[in-house]
C-alpha positions, 0 to 999 in steps of 0.5 A: 749396865754400862753406867754401873760397869764404869762408875760402880753400883753407888753411882747406879743408884744415884742416876737411878734416883735422879731419873726417878725424882725428876719424873716425880717432881712434876706433880708438886710443880704443877700443884704449886703452880695451880696453887699460885694461880688460884691464889692470883685468881682469888685475889683478883676476884676479891681484891689484894689481901687474900690469905694464902693460909687456906691454899697452904692448907689444901696443898700441904697434905697433898704434898705429904702424900706425894712424899710418902708415895715417892719414898716408897716407890724409891724404896721399890725401885731401889730394890729392883735395881739392886736385884737386876744387878745382883747387889745388896746395900750392907747397912752396917757399912753402907756399901754395896757388897753382897749379892742380892740372891744371898740376902734378898729384899722385901720386894723379892719376897712378894714377886715370883720366885723365878727370875722375870721381869726386866 
């Protein structure tokens, strides 16, 4: 609440994004370290010249799924933040203008009709 009051809702969304993105980056970072470790292990067992392509073919689809999950979670988090602070993003002007109660967002239609949660 203090952040939104001092910097405005755009800054609030930025800090919410940074927090969520930082948490979500743990998985691809560990995947990258694991992939690198497996490549080093394979190279030590089979000798130099082991192709990194096989590791990339496995890790790339995993990262694509992770990115999809991240984007969907971010959409949900953004909607929940807007609902919590009574804001809505006006897509035409890219500004936070209209109270969420007047426009609503996708997650609001799936939840309970009476307040709740947080």
